[in-house]
N, C-alpha and C positions, 0 to 999 in steps of 0.2 A: 512716469516719474511722479512721485509724491512731493509736494512742497514741504520744506522743513516746517515744523510746527511754529518756529519763530517768525515765519512770514504770514501766518494766518492772523486775522483780526481778533481782538479780544472777544468780540461778540460771537464770532463763529466758533472760537475755542470753547466758550461757555456752552454753546448749543451742542457741540460735539461731545463734550464731557457729560452733559445732562442726558443725552439721548442713548438709552441703554436697550430699548426695544421699540417696536412700532408704536408711534404716538401721533395723536391728532395735533393740529396747530393749537387748538384750545388747551390741550393737555400740556404741551410744551410751554406755552405762554404762562400757564398757571404755575408750572414748576419753576420758571424763571422770574416769577412775580412781575410780569409785564402785562399791562392792561391795554396798551395801544397796539391794535392789530397791524396797522400800516407800518409803524416803527419796527415791529417785530419782523414783518415780512421783508422790509427794505434792508435792514441792518443785520439780521440774523439768518433768516430762512433763504432768501434769494441768493445771497453770496455763497452760502454753503452748497446750495443746489448747483449753481453755476460752476463752482470749483470741483464738483463731482464728489463731494463728501457725504451728501445726503441725497437719497432717492425718494421717489413717491411710489406708493403702492398702486395708484391708479394714474400713471403718467399721462394718459390721453385725456383725462378729465381733471385738470389741476384744481378746479373749484368744487369738486364733488364733496358733499357733506360727509362722505365715508372716507375721504382722503386721510392717509396716515403717512408718516415720514419715518425713514430708517437710515441707519449708517450703511454706506456702501463699503466695499473692501478698502478703498482709499481712505474713507472716513475712519474706519477701524484702525488703520495704520497710524493716522494722525492722532487718534484717541490714545493709542498705546504710547506714542511719543510724548504726548502731554502728561499722561499719568506717570511716566517714567522720569519726567523732569522734576517732580516734587520729591 
């Protein structure tokens, strides 16, 4: 079951709407104009991964320099909900 978009934090919502294809952490931070890596990880990336909205291209090496992030099927459902709200 997918959480209703209304129960997702504003930070995770912003990340989900921003993520349109595979992106590195650095690319995502740049798109969101965030410079603090730890803040981004704790408030945006980690919650989205824990909720199953975002996946990693190299899940067994989370700190890989080649790591990229993508929307899971659940993330795509939430993204559609968010885009249809406007």
